[in-house]
C-alpha positions as CSV (number, residue, x, y, z in Angstrom):
1,M,46.1,-6.4,-32.5
2,S,44.9,-9.2,-34.6
3,R,46.3,-9.9,-38.1
4,I,44.0,-9.2,-41.0
5,V,43.6,-11.4,-44.1
6,S,43.1,-9.0,-47.0
7,G,45.2,-10.7,-49.7
8,M,43.1,-11.2,-52.8
9,S,44.1,-14.8,-53.1
10,D,43.0,-15.8,-49.6
11,I,39.7,-13.9,-49.9
12,Q,39.2,-15.3,-53.4
13,H,39.8,-18.8,-52.2
14,L,37.1,-18.3,-49.5
15,L,34.6,-16.9,-52.0
16,T,35.3,-19.7,-54.5
17,L,34.3,-22.2,-51.8
18,V,31.2,-20.1,-50.9
19,D,30.1,-20.0,-54.6
20,A,30.7,-23.8,-55.1
21,Y,29.0,-24.7,-51.8
22,C,25.9,-22.5,-52.4
23,Q,25.5,-23.8,-56.0
24,A,25.8,-27.4,-54.9
25,T,23.5,-27.2,-51.8
26,R,21.2,-24.4,-53.1
27,A,21.8,-22.6,-49.8
28,A,21.4,-18.9,-49.8
29,E,24.6,-17.0,-49.2
30,T,23.1,-15.3,-46.1
31,T,22.3,-18.7,-44.7
32,L,25.8,-20.0,-45.3
33,S,27.2,-16.8,-43.8
34,T,25.2,-17.5,-40.6
35,R,26.4,-21.1,-40.5
36,V,30.1,-20.2,-41.0
37,F,30.4,-16.9,-39.2
38,S,27.3,-16.7,-37.0
39,D,26.6,-13.5,-39.0
40,G,24.3,-13.5,-42.0
41,K,25.9,-10.3,-43.4
42,R,29.6,-11.2,-43.1
43,L,30.0,-12.8,-46.5
44,N,28.4,-9.9,-48.2
45,A,30.7,-7.6,-46.3
46,I,33.7,-9.6,-47.4
47,R,32.5,-9.5,-51.1
48,A,32.3,-5.7,-50.7
49,G,35.9,-5.5,-49.6
50,S,35.8,-5.9,-45.9
51,D,38.8,-7.6,-44.2
52,I,38.7,-10.7,-42.1
53,G,41.0,-11.7,-39.2
54,V,43.4,-14.6,-39.7
55,R,41.8,-16.8,-37.1
56,R,38.3,-16.2,-38.4
57,F,39.5,-17.0,-41.9
58,A,41.1,-20.2,-40.7
59,R,38.0,-21.2,-38.9
60,A,35.9,-20.5,-42.0
61,M,38.2,-22.6,-44.2
62,Q,38.1,-25.4,-41.6
63,W,34.3,-25.2,-41.6
64,F,34.2,-25.8,-45.3
65,S,36.7,-28.6,-45.1
66,D,34.6,-30.3,-42.3
67,N,31.2,-29.7,-44.0
68,W,32.0,-30.0,-47.7
69,P,29.1,-31.6,-49.6
70,E,29.5,-35.3,-50.5
71,G,30.3,-35.9,-54.1
72,L,31.4,-32.3,-54.8
73,D,35.0,-31.9,-55.8
74,W,37.0,-29.4,-53.7
75,P,38.2,-26.6,-56.1
76,A,41.6,-27.5,-57.4
77,D,43.0,-24.0,-57.0
78,V,42.0,-23.7,-53.3
79,P,44.3,-25.1,-50.6
80,H,42.4,-27.8,-48.6
81,P,42.9,-27.7,-44.9
82,A,43.3,-31.0,-43.0
83,C,40.2,-32.4,-41.3
84,A,39.8,-31.2,-37.8
85,E,40.1,-33.6,-34.9
86,P,36.6,-34.3,-33.4
87,A,35.5,-31.4,-31.2
88,A,38.8,-29.6,-32.0
89,T,37.1,-26.9,-34.2
90,P,33.4,-26.6,-33.2
91,S,31.2,-25.0,-35.9
92,P,29.4,-21.9,-34.8
93,Q,26.3,-23.4,-36.5
94,P,25.6,-27.0,-37.3
95,S,25.9,-28.2,-40.9
96,P,22.6,-28.7,-42.7
97,R,23.9,-32.2,-43.4
98,G,24.6,-32.9,-39.8
99,G,28.4,-32.6,-40.3
100,E,28.5,-35.3,-42.8
101,G,31.0,-33.7,-45.2
102,V,34.2,-35.0,-46.7
103,C,35.9,-35.1,-43.3
104,A,33.1,-37.0,-41.7
105,E,33.4,-39.7,-44.4
106,A,37.2,-40.0,-43.9
107,S,36.8,-40.6,-40.2
108,T,34.3,-43.5,-40.6
């Protein structure tokens, strides 16, 4: 049985990142949901109270860390995961910026 992330703080952290990312990139939430979860309806379900597994949550947080928009500050109240090693955490969908987020900058 997989563990479930349903704590308000974890889900709120994820949704804070979603809101900041969508506002900065003008991406639709369904588009972002597809990029992060390979499921365009997943973020809407999470907003509506659906749970998310711990591994899926960790992969989503890592996706944001690896693809965070250049010049956009990471929200201060959200824990920032370390950058993934190259090819260690493949994104389900490529970043619209070609993977050139905060982590890509740090590795160059």
